[in-house]
SERO-4910 file (N, C-alpha, C, O; in steps of 0.05 Angstrom, whole numbers):
BEGIN
 pado doro    nc1    nc2    nc3   cac1   cac2   cac3    cc1    cc2    cc3    oc1    oc2    oc3
  Met    A   1181   -354  -1199   1166   -330  -1209   1151   -317  -1186   1152   -293  -1182
  Tyr    A   1135   -334  -1171   1119   -323  -1149   1137   -311  -1128   1131   -291  -1116
  Lys    A   1160   -326  -1122   1178   -316  -1102   1189   -289  -1109   1191   -271  -1093
  Phe    A   1196   -285  -1135   1207   -260  -1144   1185   -238  -1142   1191   -215  -1134
  Phe    A   1160   -246  -1149   1138   -227  -1148   1134   -216  -1120   1130   -192  -1116
  Tyr    A   1134   -234  -1100   1129   -226  -1072   1152   -209  -1061   1147   -191  -1046
  Lys    A   1177   -216  -1070   1199   -199  -1061   1197   -171  -1073   1203   -151  -1059
  Phe    A   1188   -170  -1098   1184   -144  -1111   1163   -127  -1097   1167   -103  -1092
  Ile    A   1140   -140  -1090   1119   -126  -1076   1128   -116  -1049   1122    -94  -1041
  Ser    A   1143   -133  -1034   1153   -126  -1008   1172   -102  -1009   1170    -83   -993
  Leu    A   1190   -102  -1029   1208    -80  -1033   1194    -55  -1040   1201    -33  -1030
  Leu    A   1173    -57  -1057   1158    -34  -1065   1143    -22  -1041   1141      3  -1038
  Ala    A   1132    -39  -1024   1118    -30  -1000   1137    -15   -981   1130      6   -970
  Ile    A   1162    -25   -979   1181    -11   -961   1189     16   -972   1191     36   -958
  Ile    A   1192     17   -999   1199     43  -1012   1177     63  -1008   1182     86  -1001
  Ile    A   1151     54  -1012   1128     72  -1010   1126     82   -981   1121    105   -976
  Phe    A   1129     63   -961   1127     71   -933   1149     91   -926   1144    111   -911
  Gly    A   1173     86   -937   1195    105   -931   1189    133   -942   1194    153   -929
  Leu    A   1179    133   -967   1173    159   -979   1151    173   -963   1152    197   -959
  Thr    A   1130    158   -955   1108    169   -940   1117    180   -913   1110    202   -905
  Ser    A   1134    164   -900   1144    172   -873   1160    198   -876   1158    216   -859
  Asn    A   1178    199   -896   1194    222   -900   1177    247   -906   1182    269   -897
  Gly    A   1155    241   -921   1137    263   -928   1124    274   -904   1122    299   -900
  Leu    A   1114    256   -886   1101    264   -862   1120    279   -844   1113    299   -832
  Ser    A   1145    269   -842   1165    282   -825   1171    310   -835   1175    328   -819
  Ala    A   1172    312   -862   1178    338   -873   1156    358   -867   1161    382   -865
  Gln    A   1130    348   -865   1108    366   -861   1104    373   -831   1093    394   -825
  Tyr    A   1114    356   -813   1110    361   -785   1130    381   -774   1154    378   -779
  Asp    A   1121    400   -759   1138    421   -747   1139    416   -717   1118    416   -704
  Val    A   1162    413   -706   1165    409   -677   1154    432   -661   1149    430   -637
  Asn    A   1151    455   -674   1140    479   -660   1109    478   -657   1098    496   -645
  Thr    A   1097    458   -669   1068    458   -670   1055    461   -642   1035    475   -639
  Asn    A   1066    448   -622   1055    449   -595   1072    467   -576   1068    465   -551
  Lys    A   1090    483   -587   1106    500   -570   1093    527   -565   1083    540   -584
  Trp    A   1092    535   -540   1081    562   -533   1104    582   -532   1123    578   -516
  Phe    A   1102    603   -547   1121    626   -545   1109    646   -526   1085    653   -527
  Thr    A   1125    656   -508   1116    676   -488   1131    702   -490   1125    721   -476
  Asn    A   1151    703   -508   1166    728   -512   1163    736   -541   1170    721   -560
  Leu    A   1154    760   -545   1148    770   -572   1173    771   -590   1172    763   -613
  Gln    A   1195    780   -579   1219    783   -595   1230    755   -603   1240    752   -625
  Asp    A   1229    736   -585   1238    709   -591   1220    698   -613   1230    684   -632
  Ala    A   1194    703   -612   1176    692   -632   1181    704   -659   1179    690   -679
  Leu    A   1188    730   -660   1193    743   -686   1217    731   -700   1220    734   -724
  Gly    A   1235    718   -685   1258    706   -697   1252    682   -715   1268    675   -732
  Glu    A   1229    670   -711   1220    648   -728   1190    651   -733   1174    633   -726
  Ala    A   1182    674   -744   1154    682   -746   1136    662   -760   1113    657   -751
  Asp    A   1146    649   -781   1129    631   -796   1126    604   -782   1111    587   -792
  Arg    A   1139    600   -759   1137    575   -745   1125    579   -717   1129    563   -699
  Val    A   1110    601   -714   1097    607   -689   1067    599   -692   1053    611   -708
  Tyr    A   1059    579   -676   1031    570   -677   1015    577   -652    991    581   -652
  Lys    A   1030    580   -629   1018    586   -604   1033    609   -590   1057    607   -586
  Leu    A   1019    630   -583   1032    654   -572   1017    662   -547    993    667   -548
  Asp    A   1031    665   -524   1019    673   -499   1033    698   -489   1056    697   -480
  Leu    A   1019    720   -490   1029    746   -481   1013    756   -457   1011    780   -453
  Ser    A   1002    738   -442    985    745   -419   1002    759   -397   1025    752   -393
  Gly    A    989    779   -384   1001    791   -360   1027    805   -366   1045    804   -349
  Gln    A   1030    818   -388   1055    832   -395   1052    862   -396   1069    876   -407
  Gly    A   1030    873   -385   1026    902   -384   1021    915   -410   1026    939   -413
  Leu    A   1012    900   -430   1007    911   -457    983    930   -457    962    924   -444
  Thr    A    985    952   -470    962    971   -472    948    969   -499    927    981   -503
  Glu    A    960    954   -517    948    949   -543    958    922   -555    978    912   -546
  Ile    A    944    912   -574    953    887   -587    977    894   -605    974    911   -622
  Pro    A   1000    882   -600   1023    889   -616   1019    886   -646   1008    865   -655
  Ser    A   1027    905   -662   1023    903   -691   1040    881   -702   1034    871   -724
  Glu    A   1061    873   -688   1079    852   -698   1064    825   -700   1074    807   -714
  Ile    A   1042    822   -687   1028    796   -688   1019    789   -716   1015    766   -723
  Ser    A   1015    809   -733   1008    804   -761   1029    788   -775   1024    777   -797
  Ser    A   1054    788   -765   1076    773   -777   1072    742   -774   1084    727   -790
  Phe    A   1056    734   -755   1053    706   -749   1030    694   -766   1008    690   -755
  Thr    A   1035    689   -791   1014    681   -809   1004    653   -804    983    645   -815
  Asn    A   1018    637   -789   1010    610   -782    999    607   -754    994    585   -744
  Leu    A    995    630   -741    986    630   -713    958    618   -710    940    625   -725
  Val    A    955    598   -692    930    585   -687    918    593   -661    893    596   -659
  Glu    A    934    596   -640    924    603   -613    939    628   -603    963    629   -603
  Leu    A    923    647   -594    934    672   -582    921    677   -555    897    681   -554
  Arg    A    937    679   -535    928    687   -508    941    713   -501    966    716   -500
  Ile    A    925    733   -496    935    760   -490    919    773   -468    914    797   -468
  Gly    A    910    755   -449    894    764   -427    910    778   -405    934    778   -405
  Asp    A    895    789   -386    906    802   -362    927    824   -370    949    825   -358
  Asn    A    919    840   -389    935    863   -397    918    889   -393    899    889   -378
  Leu    A    926    910   -407    912    936   -404    901    945   -431    900    969   -437
  Ile    A    894    926   -448    884    932   -475    856    943   -474    839    931   -461
  Ser    A    851    965   -487    824    978   -485    809    976   -512    785    982   -513
  Ser    A    823    969   -533    809    968   -559    822    947   -577    845    940   -574
  Ile    A    806    939   -597    816    920   -617    813    933   -645    791    939   -654
  Gly    A    836    937   -658    835    948   -684    838    926   -705    825    906   -704
  Thr    A    855    931   -724    859    912   -746    885    896   -743    895    884   -762
  Glu    A    895    895   -718    921    882   -713    920    852   -720    941    841   -726
  Leu    A    897    840   -720    895    811   -724    884    804   -752    878    780   -757
  Ser    A    882    824   -769    869    819   -795    885    801   -813    874    791   -833
  Glu    A    911    797   -808    927    780   -825    930    752   -814    942    735   -827
  Asn    A    920    747   -791    923    720   -778    900    702   -787    882    696   -771
  Ser    A    902    693   -811    880    678   -824    875    650   -812    854    638   -817
  Arg    A    895    639   -798    892    612   -787    884    613   -757    882    591   -745
  Leu    A    880    636   -746    874    638   -717    848    625   -711    827    631   -723
  Glu    A    848    606   -691    825    591   -683    817    597   -654    794    595   -646
  Tyr    A    836    605   -638    832    609   -609    843    637   -601    866    642   -606
  Leu    A    826    653   -589    834    680   -581    824    686   -553    800    686   -548
  Asp    A    842    691   -535    836    697   -507    844    726   -501    868    732   -500
  Leu    A    824    743   -497    829    771   -490    817    778   -462    810    801   -457
  Ser    A    815    758   -445    802    762   -419    819    780   -401    843    782   -405
  Gly    A    806    793   -382    820    809   -363    833    834   -374    855    842   -365
  Asn    A    820    847   -393    831    872   -404    811    894   -398    794    892   -380
  Leu    A    812    916   -413    796    940   -408    778    947   -433    772    970   -437
  Ile    A    771    926   -448    757    930   -473    728    938   -467    714    924   -453
  Lys    A    719    960   -479    691    970   -475    673    963   -498    649    960   -495
  Ser    A    684    961   -522    668    955   -545    686    942   -566    710    945   -567
  Ile    A    673    927   -584    687    913   -606    672    915   -632    648    910   -633
  Asp    A    686    923   -653    675    921   -680    688    898   -693    712    899   -700
  Phe    A    674    876   -695    686    851   -705    693    853   -734    707    836   -745
  Asn    A    683    873   -748    690    878   -776    720    883   -779    731    879   -800
  Asn    A    733    892   -757    761    898   -758    778    872   -762    801    873   -770
  Leu    A    765    850   -756    780    824   -759    781    815   -788    794    795   -794
  Ser    A    766    828   -805    766    822   -833    755    794   -839    746    780   -821
  Glu    A    756    786   -864    747    759   -871    765    737   -860    758    714   -859
  Asn    A    789    745   -851    808    725   -840    798    714   -814    809    694   -804
  Ala    A    777    726   -802    767    716   -777    749    691   -780    740    680   -760
  Leu    A    745    683   -804    726    661   -809    734    635   -795    717    619   -789
  Asn    A    760    631   -789    769    606   -776    766    607   -746    769    586   -733
  Leu    A    761    630   -734    760    632   -705    737    615   -694    714    618   -701
  Lys    A    744    598   -675    725    580   -663    721    585   -633    699    579   -622
  Tyr    A    741    596   -620    741    598   -591    749    627   -584    771    635   -589
  Leu    A    730    642   -572    735    670   -565    729    675   -536    706    670   -527
  Val    A    748    685   -521    745    691   -492    748    721   -488    769    732   -493
  Leu    A    727    734   -479    727    762   -473    717    769   -445    709    791   -439
  Arg    A    719    749   -427    708    753   -400    725    773   -385    749    777   -390
  Glu    A    712    786   -365    725    805   -347    738    828   -362    761    835   -358
  Asn    A    722    840   -380    729    865   -392    708    886   -383    697    884   -361
  Ser    A    703    906   -400    684    927   -392    662    929   -414    652    951   -419
  Leu    A    655    907   -426    635    907   -448    607    912   -437    600    901   -416
  Thr    A    592    928   -451    564    933   -443    544    921   -464    521    918   -458
  Glu    A    554    916   -488    537    904   -508    554    891   -529    578    896   -532
  Ile    A    542    873   -545    554    861   -568    536    864   -591    512    858   -590
  Asp    A    547    875   -614    530    880   -637    532    858   -657    547    839   -654
  Ala    A    516    860   -678    514    839   -698    539    835   -715    540    817   -732
  Ser    A    559    852   -712    584    848   -727    597    822   -719    614    812   -734
  Ile    A    590    811   -696    601    785   -688    593    763   -706    605    741   -706
  Asn    A    572    767   -723    564    747   -743    586    742   -763    586    722   -777
  Lys    A    606    760   -763    629    755   -780    644    729   -773    656    716   -790
  Leu    A    642    722   -747    655    697   -737    637    674   -742    626    662   -723
  Lys    A    634    666   -766    613    647   -774    616    619   -762    596    605   -757
  Phe    A    641    611   -755    645    584   -745    652    584   -715    662    564   -705
  Leu    A    645    605   -702    650    607   -673    634    585   -658    610    583   -662
  Ser    A    648    570   -642    634    548   -627    634    553   -597    617    542   -583
  His    A    652    569   -587    654    574   -558    658    604   -553    678    616   -563
  Leu    A    640    617   -539    641    645   -534    638    651   -504    617    644   -493
  Asp    A    658    663   -492    657    669   -464    657    700   -460    676    713   -466
  Leu    A    634    710   -451    630    739   -446    625    744   -417    614    765   -410
  Gly    A    631    725   -400    626    728   -371    641    751   -358    662    759   -368
  Gly    A    630    761   -336    644    781   -320    646    808   -333    666    822   -329
  Asn    A    626    816   -349    626    842   -361    602    858   -350    592    852   -328
  Phe    A    592    878   -365    570    894   -356    548    894   -378    534    914   -383
  Ile    A    545    871   -391    528    870   -415    499    870   -407    489    854   -391
  Lys    A    484    889   -420    455    891   -417    441    882   -442    419    871   -441
  Asn    A    455    886   -465    442    880   -491    461    864   -509    485    869   -511
  Leu    A    448    845   -522    461    830   -543    443    832   -567    419    825   -566
  Asp    A    454    843   -589    438    849   -613    420    826   -621    429    803   -623
  Asp    A    394    832   -626    375    812   -634    382    798   -660    372    777   -666
  Glu    A    399    811   -676    406    801   -703    430    782   -702    438    772   -723
  Ile    A    441    777   -678    463    758   -676    454    730   -682    435    720   -670
  Leu    A    467    717   -700    461    689   -707    487    674   -712    500    678   -732
  Leu    A    494    657   -693    518    641   -695    510    612   -696    505    599   -676
  Arg    A    509    601   -720    497    575   -725    514    552   -714    503    530   -710
  Phe    A    539    556   -710    556    535   -700    563    538   -670    579    522   -660
  Leu    A    551    557   -657    557    562   -629    547    539   -612    524    531   -613
  Lys    A    565    528   -595    559    505   -577    559    513   -548    543    503   -532
  Val    A    577    532   -541    580    540   -513    578    570   -511    593    584   -524
  Leu    A    559    580   -495    556    609   -491    556    615   -461    539    606   -446
  Ile    A    576    631   -452    580    637   -424    575    667   -420    589    684   -431
  Leu    A    554    673   -404    545    700   -400    542    706   -370    527    724   -362
  Asp    A    556    692   -353    553    696   -324    563    723   -316    580    735   -329
  Asn    A    552    733   -293    561    758   -281    559    782   -300    579    796   -305
  Asn    A    536    785   -312    530    809   -329    504    822   -318    496    817   -296
  Asn    A    492    839   -335    468    853   -326    444    847   -343    427    864   -349
  Leu    A    442    822   -352    420    814   -370    394    810   -354    394    798   -332
  Ala    A    372    821   -365    346    818   -352    329    796   -366    310    786   -354
  Asp    A    338    787   -389    323    767   -404    343    748   -418    367    754   -420
  Val    A    333    725   -426    350    707   -441    354    719   -469    335    725   -483
  Pro    A    379    723   -477    384    736   -503    376    719   -527    380    695   -527
  Pro    A    364    732   -547    356    717   -572    379    702   -584    375    681   -597
  Met    A    404    712   -582    427    698   -594    430    670   -583    440    653   -597
  Ala    A    422    666   -558    423    639   -546    400    622   -557    404    598   -563
  Ile    A    377    634   -559    353    619   -568    356    611   -597    347    590   -606
  Asn    A    369    628   -613    371    624   -642    395    607   -650    399    602   -674
  Ala    A    411    598   -631    435    582   -638    427    552   -638    424    541   -617
  Pro    A    424    540   -661    413    513   -663    430    491   -651    420    470   -644
  Lys    A    457    496   -649    475    475   -639    483    480   -610    500    465   -599
  Leu    A    471    500   -597    480    507   -570    474    484   -550    452    475   -547
  Thr    A    496    475   -536    493    453   -517    496    463   -488    485    451   -470
  Thr    A    511    485   -484    517    495   -457    511    525   -456    521    541   -472
  Leu    A    494    533   -436    487    561   -432    491    568   -403    478    557   -386
  Asn    A    508    588   -397    513    597   -370    503    626   -367    514    644   -379
  Leu    A    481    629   -352    469    655   -346    471    662   -317    456    678   -307
  Asn    A    489    650   -303    492    654   -274    497    683   -267    511    697   -281
  Ala    A    485    692   -245    489    718   -234    483    741   -254    499    758   -260
  Asn    A    458    741   -263    447    763   -279    422    773   -265    419    770   -241
  Asn    A    404    786   -279    380    798   -267    355    786   -279    335    799   -282
  Ile    A    356    760   -285    334    747   -298    312    738   -278    318    724   -259
  Glu    A    288    747   -282    266    740   -264    248    718   -276    236    703   -261
  Ile    A    246    717   -302    229    697   -315    244    682   -336    256    694   -354
  Phe    A    244    656   -333    256    639   -354    234    621   -365    225    603   -351
  Asp    A    226    627   -389    205    611   -402    211    607   -431    198    618   -449
  Val    A    232    591   -436    242    587   -463    241    557   -468    252    541   -452
  Arg    A    229    548   -490    226    520   -494    236    510   -522    229    489   -531
  Val    A    253    527   -534    260    521   -562    290    515   -565    300    519   -587
  Phe    A    303    506   -544    331    498   -547    333    470   -557    329    451   -541
  Pro    A    339    466   -582    338    438   -593    362    421   -584    359    396   -585
  Ser    A    384    433   -576    408    417   -570    418    421   -542    438    409   -534
  Leu    A    406    439   -526    417    446   -500    416    423   -480    396    410   -476
  Thr    A    440    417   -468    442    396   -448    450    407   -421    446    393   -401
  Ala    A    462    431   -419    471    442   -394    463    471   -391    467    487   -409
  Leu    A    450    478   -368    440    505   -364    446    514   -336    440    499   -316
  Asp    A    457    537   -333    463    549   -306    446    575   -303    452    595   -317
  Leu    A    426    574   -286    409    597   -280    414    607   -251    398    623   -241
  Gly    A    435    597   -239    440    603   -211    444    633   -206    452    648   -224
  Asp    A    438    641   -181    442    669   -172    428    689   -190    439    711   -196
  Asn    A    403    683   -198    386    702   -211    361    706   -193    354    688   -178
  Pro    A    348    729   -195    324    734   -178    299    721   -191    279    735   -195
  Leu    A    301    696   -197    279    682   -211    253    682   -194    252    676   -171
  Lys    A    232    689   -208    205    688   -197    189    666   -209    170    654   -197
  Lys    A    196    659   -234    181    639   -248    200    626   -269    215    639   -282
  Tyr    A    198    600   -271    212    587   -293    195    564   -304    179    552   -290
  Asn    A    199    559   -329    186    537   -342    207    524   -360    213    533   -382
  Ile    A    218    503   -350    241    490   -364    230    464   -376    228    443   -363
  Thr    A    224    464   -402    214    440   -415    232    434   -439    224    428   -461
  Ile    A    258    435   -433    278    431   -454    283    400   -456    291    388   -437
  Ser    A    278    390   -479    276    361   -482    302    345   -477    301    322   -468
  Lys    A    325    358   -482    351    343   -479    367    351   -454    390    342   -451
  Leu    A    356    368   -437    371    379   -415    380    357   -396    364    341   -387
  Glu    A    406    357   -389    417    337   -371    429    349   -346    431    336   -325
  Lys    A    437    374   -347    450    387   -324    437    415   -319    435    431   -338
  Leu    A    428    419   -294    415    445   -287    426    455   -261    427    440   -241
  Ile    A    434    480   -260    444    493   -236    425    515   -229    420    534   -244
  Leu    A    414    514   -204    396    534   -194    406    544   -166    390    553   -150
  Asp    A    432    544   -162    444    553   -137    437    582   -132    435    599   -150
  Trp    A    432    589   -106    427    616    -97    400    627   -108    396    651   -109
  Val    A    382    609   -117    356    618   -125    337    612   -101    335    590    -92
  Asp    A    323    633    -92    306    631    -69    280    616    -76    263    627    -90
  Phe    A    278    591    -68    255    575    -74    229    585    -60    207    577    -68
  Asn    A    232    601    -40    209    612    -27    195    634    -44    172    640    -41
  Glu    A    210    645    -63    200    665    -81    194    655   -109    186    670   -127
  Leu    A    198    629   -113    198    618   -140    172    601   -145    164    585   -129
  Glu    A    160    607   -167    137    591   -176    148    566   -190    159    568   -212
  Leu    A    144    543   -177    157    519   -187    142    505   -209    117    504   -209
  Tyr    A    157    495   -228    146    479   -249    163    453   -250    185    452   -239
  Pro    A    152    432   -263    168    407   -265    194    412   -279    197    430   -296
  Ile    A    214    396   -272    240    397   -285    241    373   -304    231    352   -298
  Pro    A    254    377   -327    255    355   -347    264    329   -335    283    328   -320
  Leu    A    251    307   -343    257    281   -332    284    270   -342    293    250   -332
  Thr    A    295    284   -361    321    275   -372    345    284   -354    368    277   -360
  Met    A    339    298   -333    360    310   -316    378    288   -304    369    268   -293
  Glu    A    405    293   -307    425    275   -295    440    288   -272    448    274   -253
  Ile    A    444    314   -274    458    329   -253    442    353   -246    434    369   -263
  Leu    A    436    357   -220    420    379   -210    433    391   -185    439    377   -167
  Ser    A    436    418   -185    447    431   -162    428    452   -152    419    470   -166
  Leu    A    421    449   -126    402    467   -112    415    477    -86    403    474    -65
  Glu    A    438    489    -89    453    499    -65    444    527    -57    438    543    -75
  His    A    442    533    -31    435    559    -21    408    568    -32    405    591    -41
  Cys    A    388    551    -30    362    556    -42    340    559    -20    316    561    -27
  Asn    A    347    560      5    328    563     27    308    539     28    285    543     36
  Leu    A    318    516     21    301    492     21    299    481     50    319    481     64
  Thr    A    275    473     58    272    460     84    268    430     81    268    415    100
  Ala    A    264    421     56    261    393     50    269    388     21    270    407      5
  Val    A    274    364     14    280    357    -14    255    361    -30    234    349    -24
  Pro    A    256    377    -51    232    382    -68    220    356    -79    235    338    -86
  Ala    A    193    355    -79    179    331    -88    186    322   -116    185    299   -123
  Phe    A    191    342   -134    196    335   -162    221    318   -166    225    305   -186
  Ile    A    239    319   -146    264    303   -147    258    274   -151    273    260   -166
  Tyr    A    237    264   -138    232    235   -139    223    225   -166    222    201   -171
  Asp    A    216    243   -184    207    236   -211    230    235   -231    227    226   -254
  Leu    A    254    244   -222    276    246   -241    290    219   -242    310    214   -228
  Tyr    A    280    201   -259    290    174   -259    318    171   -272    330    150   -270
  Gln    A    328    193   -285    355    192   -297    375    206   -279    399    206   -285
  Leu    A    367    217   -256    384    233   -239    407    216   -228    403    195   -216
  Glu    A    432    226   -232    456    212   -222    470    228   -200    483    215   -183
  Glu    A    468    254   -200    481    270   -180    463    294   -172    452    308   -188
  Leu    A    461    297   -145    444    319   -134    459    333   -112    470    320    -94
  Ser    A    459    360   -113    471    375    -92    449    393    -79    436    409    -92
  Ile    A    445    389    -53    427    406    -37    442    418    -14    431    423      8
  Met    A    467    424    -19    484    435      2    475    463     11    464    478     -5
  His    A    480    469     36    476    496     48    447    505     45    440    526     34
  Asn    A    429    488     55    401    494     57    392    491     86    409    492    104
  Glu    A    366    488     91    355    486    118    343    458    122    324    455    138
  Ile    A    352    439    108    341    412    109    349    397    134    373    397    141
  Val    A    330    385    148    336    372    174    335    342    172    345    328    190
  Ser    A    324    331    150    324    302    148    322    294    118    313    310    101
  Leu    A    330    269    113    329    259     86    306    238     84    305    219    100
  Asp    A    288    243     65    266    225     61    275    199     49    289    199     29
  Pro    A    268    176     61    276    150     49    266    147     20    276    130      5
  Gln    A    247    164     12    237    162    -15    259    168    -36    256    161    -59
  Leu    A    281    180    -27    303    186    -45    314    160    -57    326    160    -79
  Ser    A    310    138    -44    319    112    -54    305    104    -80    314     86    -94
  Glu    A    283    118    -86    269    113   -111    283    124   -135    277    117   -158
  Cys    A    303    141   -130    319    152   -152    340    130   -158    363    131   -148
  Lys    A    333    111   -175    349     87   -179    377     92   -190    395     77   -184
  Lys    A    380    114   -205    406    119   -218    423    138   -202    446    144   -209
  Leu    A    413    148   -179    427    168   -163    453    155   -152    451    134   -138
  Lys    A    476    167   -157    501    157   -148    514    174   -126    529    164   -110
  Leu    A    507    200   -126    521    218   -108    502    240    -98    489    253   -114
  Leu    A    500    244    -72    483    264    -59    501    282    -42    514    272    -23
  Trp    A    501    308    -47    516    327    -31    498    341    -11    478    353    -19
  Val    A    504    339     15    486    350     36    500    369     55    487    379     73
  Lys    A    525    373     52    540    390     71    527    417     75    517    429     56
  Gly    A    527    427    100    517    454    105    487    455    110    475    477    109
  Asn    A    475    432    117    446    431    124    444    428    155    464    428    169
  Lys    A    420    424    164    415    421    193    403    393    198    384    390    213
  Leu    A    416    373    187    407    346    191    407    339    221    428    341    234
  Asp    A    384    332    232    381    330    261    392    304    272    392    300    297
  Glu    A    401    286    256    412    261    266    431    250    245    431    258    222
  Glu    A    448    231    254    467    219    235    452    204    214    433    189    220
  Ile    A    459    207    189    445    194    167    451    164    167    474    155    169
  Asp    A    429    149    165    432    120    163    437    113    134    418    110    118
  Val    A    462    111    126    469    108     98    460     81     88    460     77     63
  Ser    A    453     62    105    445     36     96    418     37     82    410     19     68
  Lys    A    403     59     86    377     63     73    380     71     44    361     69     28
  Phe    A    404     79     36    408     90     10    430     75     -5    449     65      7
  Ser    A    427     73    -31    447     59    -47    468     77    -60    486     68    -74
  Phe    A    466    103    -54    484    123    -66    503    134    -45    498    131    -21
  Asp    A    525    147    -54    544    159    -35    532    186    -26    520    201    -41
  Ile    A    537    192      0    528    217     12    552    232     22    568    222     38
  Lys    A    555    256     12    578    273     19    570    297     36    587    313     44
***
C-alpha cells in the first residue's frame, strides 16, 4: 500500500513538473533579449519586439510605426535629428527605458506620453537643446533614473516631484542653484551637478543621498552635512576661493583633482571611513605621514603633483598611484 502510494506521488510530481515546465516554456519568448535595429524587420513581428535601437539613423522624428510595438520595453533612438516629441509613444504602455540623447529637442510636454508613460523608469535626454523642464514630467510617476546632462537648462519647475527618483544627472547645464526637484526627491541616492554655475551649496535635507558630484562649479561656499553621503567629487573647484566646511565623516570616496591644493586638507585625517582619495593634478609637494591615520584608506591617487622626492611607500598601508 505504502509502495503504491509513493509511486503515485512520484508520478504526480513528474506530471505537475512537466506541465509547469511546458507552461513556462510557452510563456517565454526567445525575443525577450533580442535588440532590433531595423524598423522594417521589427514590424514583421511587431508583437514580439521588446528592445528596439534606432540610434544614429538620421531620423528627424520618432517614427509613428513605433506605436505598433505594444510590448516594447526598451527604446534607444539617440544620436538622430529629432527636434520634438509628440504622441508617437502614447501606445507603448510597457515602455520602461527611453534614450533620446544626442538629438535636437528644445522642449518636451510630457503630457503627450499619456497615461501609458506610467511604467517609464529610465529616461535619457542628455545632449539635446533643452533650456527647462516643466512640471508635466510628474506624469512619469515611477521614474527612477533621469539624465538631463549636456543641455542648456537654467530652470527646473519648482513643482516637480518625482518620489521614486534615485539618480538625477544634471551635469554641463546652466544651473545657478540646486534645483528643488533634487531636494524634494526622498529616494534620491545619486546627484550629478558637475559643470554648472553653482556658487553656494548649502542643502542639508537629502535623506537618501550617497553620491554627489559638485565638480567644476565656481563654488564660494559649501556646507555638506548630508548624513549618508559616501562619495563626493569636487574636481576643478578652486580651494583658494572656497570657504571650507567639514565633510561628512561617512565619506568613503573623495576626489579633489585640479583644486589648486598645496597640501592635503586637514579635514581628510578625520574621515575614518575613507577608502579612496584622489588628489591628482594639484600643487602638492609632499605627503604627510599623518595620512596613515586613515585606517580604511586603500587607494591614494597622486599623479600630476610636484612631489619633491620619491614616496616612501613603507610609511603607508594603502596603494599609491
